[in-house]
C-alpha positions, -999 to +999 in steps of 0.1 A: +000+000+000+012+034-008-008+051+019-021+076-007-058+077-011-079+101-030-116+107-038-129+127-067-157+150-058-173+177-079-204+195-085-207+184-121-191+149-118-224+131-124-233+153-154-198+147-169-202+109-165-236+111-183-220+132-211-192+106-215-218+078-217-238+098-243-206+103-263-199+065-262-235+059-274-232+084-301-199+069-315-214+034-312-246+044-331-226+061-358-203+031-362-233+008-366-249+032-390-217+032-411-219-006-412-255-006-423-247+019-450-218-004-462-242-033-462-268-013-482-245+001-509-246-028-534-284-032-527-290+004-537-268+001-567-286-031-580-320-016-571-312+014-593-304-009-622-336-030-617-359+000-611-384+008-639-370+034-662-400+052-678-383+086-669-356+074-646-370+093-616-375+062-595-339+050-600-326+085-590-347+085-559-332+053-545-310+059-515-309+056-477-320+078-448-312+076-412-340+067-388-342+094-361-352+090-325-388+100-331-392+075-360-375+048-340-400+052-311-429+051-336-414+019-351-411+003-317-373+002-317-357+004-283-331+030-272-298+023-288-311+004-318-299+019-351-316+016-385-316+031-420-344+032-445-334+020-480-357+027-509-372+054-531-371+081-505-361+113-523-378+141-541-370+142-578-382+170-600-404+183-572-422+150-567-418+125-538-410+091-553-418+070-522-453+060-532-443+053-567-417+029-553-443+012-531-466+008-561-439-007-582-426-030-555-460-044-544-484-036-572-519-021-570-553-034-579-547-019-614-511-028-619-490-059-614-460-057-591-426-049-606-403-055-577-368-040-577-358-037-540-366-073-530-345-089-558-317-065-551-316-075-515-318-112-523-289-109-548-267-091-522-275-112-491-243-132-494-213-114-478-236-089-460-220-096-426-185-089-439-196-057-456-213-045-424-181-052-403-159-036-430-180-004-429-180-004-391-142-009-389-136+018-415-156+043-395-138+034-363-104+037-380-113+071-393-123+082-358-090+069-344-070+088-371-088+120-363-081+115-326-117+113-316-113+078-300-084+060-286 
């Protein structure tokens, strides 16, 4: 024993601990999101090729969006779960393409289905785990190089 004891006290110690935990959660969520984006990249690429091309708007609209906290709670996701939405989720030439994508993917009472996302996902299922972990590790390596994490 060294005979030297100390105790850390402070007015904002608890607040600082919460901020550190929040930072850890933020980095974890961003790393997982980067992995999901890496997983989705070939799916998006193939979906753009398979999308109906009457004017090309639907293919241009295919991308991904992050699911925010409010949307996560509406979807029943728990705190800390991360997700992205892949599909026709952009506005092209002033028109939202999401409904058009749903109609093409699932069909309507007047139109047969012309799926493009489901086949793209099926085609790219193999190797998905490795793509996810590569994206996650690339993000963490970038953060280490920038000195944001040790």
